[in-house]
C-alpha positions as CSV (number, residue, x, y, z in Angstrom):
1,M,-2.7,177.7,231.5
2,Y,-3.6,180.9,229.8
3,P,-3.9,182.9,232.9
4,L,-0.4,182.0,233.6
5,L,0.7,182.7,230.1
6,F,-0.7,186.3,230.4
7,R,0.4,187.1,233.7
8,V,4.0,185.9,233.1
9,V,4.4,186.8,229.2
10,L,1.6,188.6,227.6
11,S,1.2,191.4,230.4
12,R,4.8,192.3,229.6
13,L,4.2,192.9,226.0
14,D,2.8,196.1,224.5
15,P,-0.9,195.7,224.2
16,E,-1.1,196.6,220.5
17,F,1.8,194.4,219.7
18,A,0.2,191.5,221.5
19,H,-3.0,192.1,219.9
20,H,-1.4,191.6,216.4
21,A,0.4,188.6,217.5
22,G,-2.7,187.0,218.8
23,M,-4.5,188.1,215.4
24,A,-1.9,186.3,213.7
25,V,-2.4,183.2,215.4
26,I,-6.4,183.4,214.7
27,R,-5.9,184.0,211.0
28,V,-4.0,180.5,211.0
29,L,-6.9,178.9,212.9
30,G,-9.0,179.9,210.1
31,V,-7.2,178.0,207.3
32,P,-9.4,175.0,206.8
33,S,-6.9,172.3,207.9
34,F,-6.7,173.9,211.4
35,S,-10.0,175.2,211.4
36,W,-11.8,171.9,211.4
37,A,-9.7,170.5,214.3
38,T,-10.5,174.1,216.2
39,R,-14.3,173.7,215.7
40,A,-14.2,170.2,216.9
41,L,-13.2,171.5,220.2
42,T,-15.5,175.0,220.1
43,A,-18.3,174.5,218.0
44,P,-21.5,175.8,219.8
45,A,-24.5,173.0,220.1
46,A,-27.3,173.1,217.8
47,D,-29.9,174.1,220.3
48,Q,-28.0,177.7,221.0
49,R,-28.9,179.0,217.8
50,V,-30.6,182.0,217.7
51,H,-33.0,183.8,214.9
52,A,-32.6,187.5,214.6
53,L,-32.4,189.9,211.9
54,G,-33.7,187.5,209.6
55,L,-30.6,185.6,210.2
56,E,-29.8,182.4,212.0
57,F,-26.5,182.9,214.6
58,P,-25.2,179.7,215.5
59,S,-24.7,181.0,219.3
60,P,-26.1,184.2,220.9
61,F,-22.6,185.2,222.0
62,G,-20.2,187.0,219.3
63,I,-17.2,189.1,219.0
64,A,-17.8,193.0,219.0
65,A,-16.3,195.5,216.7
66,G,-12.8,196.7,217.4
67,F,-11.1,193.4,217.6
68,D,-11.1,192.5,213.8
69,K,-10.7,196.1,212.4
70,N,-9.9,195.0,208.8
71,A,-12.1,191.6,208.2
72,V,-8.8,189.6,208.3
73,G,-9.7,187.0,211.2
74,V,-13.3,186.2,210.6
75,R,-12.9,182.5,209.7
76,G,-10.3,181.9,212.8
77,L,-12.7,183.8,215.1
78,A,-15.9,181.7,213.9
79,A,-13.6,178.6,214.4
80,L,-13.3,179.7,218.0
81,G,-16.9,179.4,218.6
82,F,-18.1,182.8,218.1
83,G,-21.6,183.1,216.9
84,H,-21.1,186.5,215.0
85,V,-18.2,188.6,214.0
86,E,-18.5,192.3,213.8
87,V,-15.8,193.6,212.1
88,G,-14.6,197.4,211.9
89,T,-15.0,200.1,212.5
90,I,-14.5,200.5,209.1
91,T,-14.1,204.3,207.2
92,A,-14.7,205.1,203.7
93,I,-11.1,206.6,203.7
94,P,-8.3,204.6,205.1
95,Q,-6.7,206.1,208.0
96,D,-3.8,205.0,210.3
97,G,-5.7,206.2,213.5
98,N,-4.3,208.1,216.6
99,P,-0.6,208.2,217.4
100,K,0.9,205.3,219.4
101,P,0.8,204.2,222.4
102,R,-3.0,204.1,222.3
103,L,-4.0,200.9,224.0
104,F,-3.7,200.5,227.7
105,R,-4.4,197.6,230.0
106,L,-5.9,198.0,233.5
107,I,-4.9,194.7,234.8
108,P,-6.5,194.8,238.2
109,D,-10.0,196.0,236.6
110,R,-9.8,193.5,233.8
111,A,-10.3,196.4,231.5
112,V,-8.6,198.4,228.7
113,I,-8.4,202.2,227.8
114,N,-8.3,202.8,223.9
115,R,-7.8,205.7,221.6
116,M,-7.0,203.9,218.5
117,G,-9.0,206.4,216.3
118,F,-10.6,203.8,213.8
119,N,-7.1,202.5,212.3
120,N,-8.3,200.6,209.3
121,A,-7.6,200.2,205.6
122,G,-10.8,201.7,204.3
123,A,-13.8,200.3,202.8
124,D,-12.6,199.4,199.3
125,A,-10.0,196.8,201.2
126,A,-12.4,195.7,203.5
127,A,-15.1,195.0,200.5
128,Q,-12.3,193.1,198.7
129,R,-11.8,191.0,202.0
130,L,-15.4,190.5,202.4
131,T,-15.9,189.5,198.8
132,K,-13.4,186.6,199.2
133,L,-15.2,185.5,202.4
134,R,-18.5,185.3,201.0
135,R,-17.2,182.9,198.1
136,R,-15.9,180.7,201.1
137,R,-19.1,181.0,202.7
138,P,-18.3,180.9,206.3
139,D,-20.8,179.7,208.8
140,T,-20.9,182.6,210.8
141,V,-22.8,185.9,210.8
142,I,-20.6,188.9,209.7
143,G,-21.6,192.3,210.8
144,V,-19.8,195.4,209.3
145,N,-19.4,198.4,211.8
146,I,-18.9,201.6,209.8
147,G,-17.8,205.1,211.2
148,K,-17.0,208.6,210.2
149,S,-13.5,209.2,208.4
150,R,-11.3,211.5,210.4
151,V,-10.5,213.6,207.5
152,V,-14.1,214.4,206.8
153,D,-15.9,217.4,208.6
154,V,-18.9,216.4,210.8
155,E,-21.0,218.5,208.6
156,N,-20.3,215.8,205.6
157,A,-20.5,213.0,208.0
158,T,-23.8,211.8,206.2
159,A,-22.0,211.3,202.8
160,D,-19.2,209.6,204.2
161,Y,-21.3,207.0,205.9
162,V,-23.1,206.5,202.8
163,A,-19.9,205.9,200.9
164,S,-19.2,203.1,203.2
165,A,-22.6,201.7,203.3
166,T,-22.8,201.7,199.5
167,K,-19.6,199.6,199.4
168,L,-20.3,197.3,202.2
169,A,-23.9,196.6,202.7
170,S,-24.4,193.9,200.2
171,L,-21.4,191.8,201.7
172,A,-22.8,192.3,205.0
173,D,-25.3,190.1,207.1
174,Y,-25.8,193.3,209.0
175,L,-24.5,196.9,208.8
176,A,-24.0,198.8,212.1
177,V,-23.7,202.8,212.3
178,N,-21.0,203.7,214.8
179,V,-21.8,207.1,216.0
180,S,-20.6,206.6,219.6
181,S,-16.9,206.1,219.8
182,P,-15.1,208.9,221.7
183,N,-11.8,208.7,219.7
184,T,-13.1,210.6,216.5
185,P,-13.6,214.2,217.2
186,G,-17.2,215.5,217.0
187,L,-18.5,211.9,216.4
188,R,-20.4,211.5,219.6
189,G,-22.5,214.8,218.5
190,L,-24.0,213.0,215.7
191,Q,-26.2,211.1,218.4
192,A,-28.3,214.0,218.7
193,V,-31.6,212.9,217.5
194,E,-32.1,215.7,215.1
195,T,-28.7,215.0,213.6
196,L,-29.0,211.3,213.8
197,A,-32.4,210.9,212.1
198,P,-31.3,212.1,208.6
199,L,-28.1,210.3,208.7
200,L,-29.6,207.0,209.6
201,R,-32.3,207.5,207.1
202,A,-29.7,208.0,204.3
203,V,-27.8,205.0,205.3
204,K,-30.7,202.9,205.5
205,E,-31.6,204.0,201.8
206,A,-27.8,203.1,200.8
207,A,-28.1,199.7,202.8
208,G,-30.8,198.3,200.6
209,R,-32.3,195.4,202.2
210,T,-29.1,194.7,204.6
211,P,-30.4,195.1,208.1
212,L,-29.2,198.5,209.6
213,L,-28.4,199.0,213.4
214,V,-27.3,201.7,215.4
215,K,-24.2,201.7,218.0
216,I,-24.7,204.1,221.0
217,A,-22.8,205.4,223.9
218,P,-23.3,204.4,227.6
219,D,-22.7,208.1,228.7
220,L,-25.6,209.5,227.3
221,P,-28.4,210.3,230.0
222,D,-31.2,207.6,229.9
223,D,-33.9,209.9,228.5
224,E,-31.6,210.5,225.3
225,I,-31.0,206.8,225.0
226,A,-34.6,205.9,225.0
227,A,-35.0,208.8,222.6
228,I,-32.5,207.2,220.2
229,A,-34.0,203.7,220.7
230,R,-37.4,205.2,219.6
231,L,-35.8,206.9,216.7
232,A,-34.4,203.7,215.5
233,V,-37.8,201.9,215.7
234,A,-39.2,205.1,213.9
235,E,-36.7,205.0,210.9
236,G,-37.2,201.3,210.4
237,L,-33.9,200.1,211.7
238,A,-33.6,196.6,212.3
239,G,-31.8,197.1,215.8
240,I,-29.8,198.9,218.3
241,I,-26.3,198.0,219.9
242,A,-25.9,199.2,223.2
243,H,-23.2,200.2,223.8
244,N,-19.8,201.5,223.0
245,T,-17.0,202.6,225.3
246,T,-17.1,204.7,228.1
247,I,-15.1,208.1,228.8
248,G,-15.9,207.5,232.5
249,R,-13.2,206.4,235.0
250,D,-15.4,206.1,238.1
251,G,-14.6,203.0,240.9
252,L,-11.3,201.8,239.1
253,K,-9.2,199.7,241.4
254,T,-6.0,200.4,239.0
255,D,-3.9,203.0,240.6
256,A,-5.2,206.5,239.7
257,A,-1.9,207.7,238.5
258,K,-1.5,205.0,235.9
259,V,-5.1,205.6,235.0
260,E,-4.2,209.4,234.2
261,A,-1.1,208.6,232.5
262,A,-3.1,206.3,230.2
263,G,-5.0,209.6,229.2
264,A,-7.8,209.7,226.7
265,G,-9.8,207.3,225.4
266,G,-12.7,204.8,225.6
267,L,-12.9,202.5,228.7
268,S,-14.0,198.8,228.2
269,G,-14.2,195.7,230.3
270,A,-15.6,194.6,233.6
271,P,-16.1,198.2,235.2
272,L,-18.8,198.8,232.4
273,R,-21.0,195.6,233.5
274,A,-23.4,197.7,235.9
275,R,-23.9,200.7,233.4
276,S,-24.3,198.0,230.7
277,M,-27.2,196.3,232.2
278,E,-29.1,199.7,232.8
279,V,-28.9,200.8,229.0
280,L,-30.1,197.5,228.3
281,A,-33.3,197.9,230.4
282,V,-33.7,201.4,229.0
283,V,-33.4,200.4,225.7
284,R,-35.3,197.1,226.0
285,E,-38.2,199.3,227.5
286,A,-38.4,201.8,224.6
287,V,-38.7,199.3,221.7
288,P,-41.0,196.4,220.7
289,A,-40.5,193.1,222.1
290,D,-39.3,191.9,218.7
291,F,-36.7,194.7,218.1
292,C,-33.0,193.4,217.9
293,V,-31.0,194.6,221.1
294,I,-27.3,193.7,220.9
295,S,-26.0,193.9,224.7
296,V,-22.1,194.6,224.9
297,G,-19.9,196.0,227.8
298,G,-18.5,194.1,230.9
299,V,-19.2,190.6,229.7
300,E,-16.8,187.9,230.8
301,T,-18.6,184.9,231.7
302,A,-21.6,182.6,230.6
303,A,-23.6,183.7,233.6
304,D,-23.0,187.3,232.2
305,V,-24.4,186.7,228.8
306,Q,-27.1,184.4,230.4
307,E,-28.3,187.6,232.7
308,R,-28.1,189.9,229.3
309,L,-30.5,187.5,227.6
310,D,-32.7,187.0,230.7
311,A,-32.9,190.9,230.6
312,G,-34.1,191.1,227.2
313,A,-31.0,191.1,225.2
314,T,-31.3,189.3,221.9
315,L,-27.8,188.7,221.2
316,V,-24.5,189.7,223.4
317,Q,-21.1,190.9,222.3
318,G,-17.7,190.7,224.0
319,Y,-14.2,192.0,223.6
320,T,-12.0,192.9,226.4
321,A,-12.5,189.6,228.3
322,F,-10.8,188.0,225.3
323,L,-7.6,189.2,226.4
324,Y,-7.8,188.1,229.8
325,R,-9.3,184.8,229.4
326,G,-7.6,183.7,226.4
327,P,-8.5,181.8,223.0
328,F,-10.8,179.4,224.0
329,W,-13.3,182.2,225.7
330,G,-15.8,181.6,223.2
331,R,-15.9,178.1,223.8
332,Q,-16.2,178.6,227.7
333,I,-19.3,180.8,227.2
334,N,-20.7,178.5,224.8
335,R,-20.4,175.5,227.1
336,G,-21.4,177.5,230.2
337,L,-24.7,178.7,228.6
338,R,-25.4,175.3,227.5
339,S,-25.0,173.8,231.0
340,A,-27.1,176.4,232.6
341,R,-30.1,174.9,230.7
């Protein structure tokens, strides 16, 4: 039914409007009277639990950062079967993001181009929401993804990240440092090891006991990815998230004129699958066996998730396929993983 609804109705709506409409429904599903019934249909089985980062994840599959930028839909997403929800990207200073339109569907590729620009209400607002969530004790793991505020110069990025970490770390089950979005000027330059090392060191100190991870880009050469992975281990981070969206446009089925019209931004979805597997292999080889590696990019099915787990991923995340597969995507993944055993 959902594929028909998407083809006939949702695909005709502005992508960002459709996202906000979907998030409104997800928020309703998080209300206790609705979440109980939803969980009865979607909850992962007890034997799907994963222990990582000193935490227990109900399922190895979670929702990636970017879907719930302001920590408003965590309970609804948990009710839909996701084993963890990574909120954000959150910046220390509230910002509107880039001008609209900034989100584009590539339907033949089951992909999306976005240049949202870290639109979010800021760390203070996120801290208030997360404090309320903690009082309600949701049984899902909440990761908090932090990024650089656009108005802050790159040379002052460390202090900006530290400001967010100081406000949010104690409210997060884990904290993720995003230095890999293509939509904030200068951000990806922070991935250079000589720049990244002091930044991670400072954020780790601000994070205290909260596990700290770093999220990397898929567009780096393999040797640089391996160097960042080794740096993460050397600096005592808890894990690495591989990976963010790509600036590449190779091999797309969508008409080239439409892709060009969409313009700059990060590509996500099915076309990233092959590169995501390559990056996972590079990272896994560079880090110890017990180091947490979260694989994300091009994940659509339970078979995709299982492939990542078999290749050494500790956990797996998705986002774009949610738009194409509908609200019971998490349930589909969990049930597929269980039946594959």
